[in-house]
N, C-alpha and C positions, 0 to 999 in steps of 0.2 A: 769697493764699489765697481760696478760694471764699467768697462772702458767706453769712452766716447767715440763717435765716428771720427775718422782721421782729421777732418777739417774743423773740429770743434775742440776748444781748450778743455782740459779737465775741470770738473766742477770745483769751485772754491766757495766756502761759506763766507757770506758778506755780513760783517758785524757779528754779534753774539748769536750762537746757534739757539733757535727757539726750543721751548720745551712744551710740547703738546702731549701729555701723558696718555697712556692707554686707559680707556674708560672702565674696563671691567677685568677682573681676574679670569684668565683662561680665554681672553679675546685679544690675541696678539695681532697688531696691525690695524686695530679699529679705533678711530677717533670719532666721537659724536660731534658733528658740526651743526646740525639743524636746530638743536635746542638752545644753542649758545651764540647769539649774534655777535657778542663781543669777541668771542674766540675766532669766529669767521673774519671779523674785522682785523684782528691781530694777524691772522694768517695772510690776509690780503696785503697788509703792510709789509710782511716779510717778503712776499713775492715781488712787491714793487721795488725792492732793492736790486733786483737782478735784471740783466739784459739777456733773456733766455734766447737760445738759438731759434731761428725761424724754421718752419717745416722744410724738409728737403724737397727739391723739385723732382717729382717722379712721374709727371704727366707729359710735360712738354719735351722731355728727353727720355731715352730708354730706361726701363727699370733696371736696377742693379742685378747682375747675374749672381746673386749671393743668397745664402740661406742662413740667417734671416735676410729677407729682401730689404726691409727697413729696420732700423734699430730703435727709434723712438727716443732720441737723445733728450729732447726737451721735456718729455714726460718723465724720464728718469730724474732730470734736474729738478722738476717740480717737487718730486718726492724727497730728493736729497735736501731741498731747502726747508722742508718741514721738520727736520731734526730727527731724533733717535727713533721715534715710533714708526716713521714711514721710510726712513732713508735706506733701509735694507729691503724694501718691497721689490725692487727690480731683481735682486738676487734670489729672493724667496720665490717669486713668480717663475723665474727660469728653472729653479730647482724642481718645481712641480711639473713643468713642461717635460723635463728630462725623466722624471719619475713616473708620470701618469700617462704620457702620450707616446705614440709610436716613434721610433728613432728617425723615421723617414718622413715625418710631417713636413709640409711646406710652411715654413715660418713666414707669414706675411708681415708681421710686426713683432719684434722681440718684446717690447714693453710699451704699454700694456699688451699682454700676449694676445695675438690674433694668429690662428693657424688652421690649415685645412689638410686633409689626408691626400695621398696620391690619388689621381683621378680613377685609375683602373680598379683600385681596391674598394673604393667607396660603394660601388654598385654591385659588388659580388654577393652581398647578402641583403635581405630585406631589413634586418635590424642592424644598425651600425654599432660595432664594438665600441666600448667606452674609450679605448685608447685611440680610436680613429675618428671620434666625434669631433667636429670642428669646434674651435674655441674663439669666442669673441668677447674679450674682457675690456672694460673701460678704465680699470685701475689695477691695483695690486690684488693679492690673494690673502685675505685675512685668515689667520689660523685660529679657529674657534673650537674649543673643547665641547663635545656633544653634551657631557654631563654638566657643563656650566651654561649651556645655551638656553635662551628663552626669547620670545618675541612678544611685542606689545600689540594689542588691537585697541585703537583709540579713534577719536574723531566722532562722527555722527553715528555711533552705536549706543544702544541703551545701557549696556553694562561693559565698559572698557575692562579688558583683562590682560594679564601677563600669563603666557602659556609656555610651559617647558616642552622640550622635545618628547620627554617621557609621557607627559599628559597627551600630547598630540597623537602619540602612537598607541594610546589606550583605546582599544576598539569598543570598550563599553561606553566611551564618551563620543568618539568620532569613528564612524564606519570607514573602513579603509577602502580605497579604490586603486585600480591599476588601469592604465590606458597606454596603448601604443600610439605615439604621435610624433610627427616630424617637427623639428625646429629649423628655421631658416633665417639667416641674416638678411636684412633688406639690401645689403650690399653685394649679395651673391651675383657673380658675373659682371661686377663693376668694371673689370678690366676691359670688357668690350666697349663700354662707353669711353673709358680713358683713351683707348687706342684711336678712336674715331673723333671724339669731341671732348676734350678735357673740361673739367669743371672745378669745383672747390677742391683745394689741394691740402686739406688737413690730413696728415698721415694716419691719425687715429680715426677720425670721423669718416674719412673717405678712403679707408685702406683698400689697396688694389686686389680685391678678392677675385678669384677665378670661379670655377663651377662647383667647388667643394665645400662651400659654406652652408651646408645643409646636412642633416642627419636625422635618423629615426631611432627612437629608443622606447623601451617599455618602462614607463614611469610609475612609481608607487608612492602614494601619499594619501591626502585627505582633500575632499572638495572644499574650496574656500567658503562655499555657501553654508556648509555645516559649521564652520568656525564662526561665521557671522551670526548664525542662529544661536550658537552657544553663548554669544555675547549679547543676546537679547534682541537681535535684529537691528534694523536701521532706524535711526531717528528720521523725522521728516526732513526732506532736503538731501538725504544721502543718495547720490547718484553715481559717484565714481569712487574707485578704491585705489589708493596710492600705496606703493610698495617702496620701502627703503632698504638698500643694501649696505653692508658694513664697509665696503670699499670707499676710498676717497676719490672724488672726481673733481677735476680742475676745468674751469671754463672762463676764459678772458680775465685772468687775474684774480678769480674768486675760487673758493673751495666749497665743496658740497659733499654730502653723502649721495651716492647714486640713488636716484628716485624716478619712478615712472608711474603711470596710472592706466587703468582700464575702466570702461563703463561697467556699472553694476549689472547691467543687463547680461553681460558676458558671464558674470559670476552666478547669476540667478539660474542659468541653465546648466550649471555644473561643468563649465568649460574653463575654469581656473582651478588649478590644483596646487597645493603646498606639498612638494615632493621631497622625500629624503632618500629615495632609492632610484637607481638607474640601471636597467637591465639586470635586476636581481641582486645588485650590490649597493652598499652605501654610496651616496654621491661622491665622486672624486672631488678633492678640494678645489681643483681648477674649474669644476662645474658647479660650485656653490655649497659644498659641505659646510654645515650639516643640513641646511634647509634652503630650498629655492622655490620660486614660483614657476609654474609651467602654464602658459596661456595657449590653448589649442587654436591653431589657425592664424594667430597674430604673429607679427614680426618678432624675431628672437629678443630684441631689445626690451620687450615688455615682460619677459620671463626673468624677473629680477633674481640675481644670485645673492647668497649670504644674507638672506632676509632677516631683518631684526625688528621691523616695525610695519604695521598695516594701519593706514589712516583713511577713514571714510570721509569723503569731502563732497562738496556740492557741484564742483566743476572739475575739468581735467587739471592735473597737476601743473603748477607753474615752475616746477624744477626744470633746469636747462635741458635735460635729455628729452623731456616731454614737450616743452614749450618752444625750444630753439633748435632742436635737432630732429632727425627722422621726419623731415618735411618734404613734401613733393611739390615742386614748383612747375609752372608751365614753361615751355621752351623759350619764351621771351624774357624769362627772369634769370638774372645772373648777378655777378659781382657789382654791376653798375646800378642795380635797382632793387635787389631782394630785401624783404623785411620778413620777420618771423610770421607776421599775420597773413602774408600773401602766399604762404605755402600751407597745404593741408596736411594734417597729421596722418602718417601712415600707420594703419592698424592691421587689417586683414591682408595676408600675402596674396597677391594676384596669381593667376595661372602662370606657370613657368615650366620649362623643361630644358634639358641639356643632353648633349652627346658627350659621354665620358671617354669612350674609346671608339675609333682611333683618336689620337691627339691631333690638334691642328698642325699641319705641315708634315704629317706622317707620309712616308712613301711606301706603298704596299704592292707587293706582287701577289696576284690572286688568280683564281680559276673561274672568274665570272661572277663572284659574289664577295662582298666585304662585310664582315660582321661588325655591327654597331651595338653599343650598349649605352645605357643612360638612365636618367630619372625624369619623372614628371610629378608636379605637385600643384595643389590648389589649396589656399588657406580657407576657402569657403565651402569645402566639401571634399571631393576626391577627383582625381583624373579619370575620365571615362573613356577617352580615346586618345591614342598617340599615333602620330603620322611622321614619317621621315621622307626626305627627298634627296635624290642624288644629283639633281641638276639645278640647285639653287632655289627650288621652290616652285617649279612648273608642274612636275609630275610627282604625286605623293603616294606613298604606300602605307597602309594601315598596319600597325603592329598587331599580329594575331593575338587573340585573347590569352592563349596558352603561353605566350612569351612576355606577358605582363604579370607582375606579382599581384597578389590578391588586393581587393578593394578594402581599405580601412579608412573610416571617417577621420579626417585631419592627418592622414599619413600619405607619404609619397607612394608611387609605384615605380619599381625599377623594371627595366625592359631590355630585351635584346632582339636583334633582327639580322638575318642574312640578306643584305641589300643586293638585288640584282644589279650588276655593274658591267656593262659592255664597253663603255667609253674608256679612253685612256687619256693620260695627261692630267693636268690639274682640274679637279672636280670640286664643287661646293656642295657639301652635305648640310642639311638643316633639319630641324625637328620642331613640331608644334603639338599642342594638345588641347583637348576640350575637357572641361570639368562637368560635373553632373548638372550644372545650370547652363550648359552650352556656351560657356564663356571663352570661346576661341578668339573672339575679336579683341580680347585683352592681350593677346600675343601679337603685337605689330610685326609686320613682315621684316622690317629692317630696324637696326638699333637707333637710327636717327630719330625715329618716331617715339622711341622710349626715353630719349635723352632728357635729363633734368639737372639742374645746377648742382645738387648734392649727389648726383649719380646713384640714386637708389633704384630698387626694383627694376633691374634690367630684364624686362618681361618679353622682349622681342624674340623672334625665332632664333634659337642658337645656331650658329653657323661655324663650320670648320672647312678648311681647304685641305684636300688629300690628293696626293699624286698617285694615279692609278696605272698599274702595269699588268695587263691581262695576258697571262701566259697561253690562253686559248688562241690568241692572235699569232699567226705564223711568224711574222717579223719579230714580235716580242719574244717568242719561244727561241728563235735563232739567236737573238742578242743575249738572252739569259744563258744559253748554252755556251756562247763565246766567252762570256764573263766567267762562267764556272770553269771552263777549260783553261782560262788564262789566270785563274786565281784572283780575279778582280771583282770586288763586291759591287752590286748594282746600286746599293744604298751606302752613302748618300748620293743622290742623283747629281749633286753639284760638283762631285769629284770627277775631273776629266778622265775619259777612257784613254789608257796609255797605248792602245794598239789601233791600227787603221781599221775603220769600220767597213771598208770596202776596198778591194784591190783595184788596180788600174783597169785590169781586164773586165772586172765586174762593172766598174763605173762606165766604161765605154759601151758595154753591152746594154746596160740599163738606159744610158742616154739615147742609144739608137732606138730602143723600144719606146722611149718617151718622145721621139722626134727631135732630139737634140736640145741644146740650151737656147738657141736663137732660131727665129723663123727664117724660112727661105726668102730670098729677094724676089 
């Protein structure tokens, strides 16, 4: 088993180890919970035997300078407690991180795995390579054989069906579609809220994401509308489509299969895909192999991975991820008064943008310009204009059209700009964007206006602080030359200069020129 954090005792089974067998041959790590209330009750009784660790404090004190940043001890322990079928899920998950993701990923949470790529590499290409695509998992990674795979379509459809992957890929039945689309976690840039105004501290639900929890891929699969049509269409009252994933999800002492829903109106306009391919390759296991949902423009949580069931219902899902999480509260709501019903469900991603390079607190020597790179995204269309500021938001510069990637519906635009910078010292750069509906007002100027208890959708203007050293300035040029001749690096700026910055003779001469330290009597 994976090691616990140092301040937690190793996991020990309490009582007899439970036996929740795998449901199907070729479906390793999958337990069906939703069909069997007695099984769910038994699992809850098992969980009640344990005094699980509390979430680590990562908001009111500095984040650990480790990678993984957080381990997810209690989530590992939940899986260990369920016995043989799930107890190896933390190790299996980490195996696929090492196999399918870049070695320099920023591991936000080890288990369930949450990770994002290095900032500078994310925006080098319009399409995000699979190995650099962010991962936001809520549980383990089921290992499902494609030749044993099927999914059910049930609920308020006229002809419920069981469909295999082979049938779904038969173009004589289901016309194939491909679409370039961005997926973004609603927690993207959460770290900005955490630094200023902490909120709910669940390490999985409120993981400390930076600016990299977004990516763009070319998805291939079938429009869900075609699948619903194949099942005879909707019965009266069918208004929402619920998706179930084969991973196990834990919430307040209960077990579930991951489940979310989207309104059928989204399906009706071909904006929900059942995808088996990502950037021309079969889905990586960590991203939902063999089949996942991709919902264009909605938060990533609605794009269910390891899909095994589609259920048409009359109202939004009552599963915990839909009913109790991904809620947006007003700033007056918090631990003292929140309820599930007083937060609204987050669906469409709002306008957002970020500066990916330079990094916050970078110290830069330049010749009057500093190169910025970043991304902009809107879940309701596309970014139309991006602007950057070098003075905290007083003077704005529009990114030229030829420095923005092409417009693609439901996809980000990556950008770069040579920012004119005359000033020196600490400067604050920020970025904002408009989408095709002119939704610039959805990017508040400061993060305080975006704060909400669950720390979702940090849509305020992204800000970084950069230390500017303009070698076009004579004094700066002299100091750089002094440092070079003395073999002293100018960066980091916090390291003291080991030589005198002015001789006594120079000092006296300059003081005379400046009329001395003190005034005349």
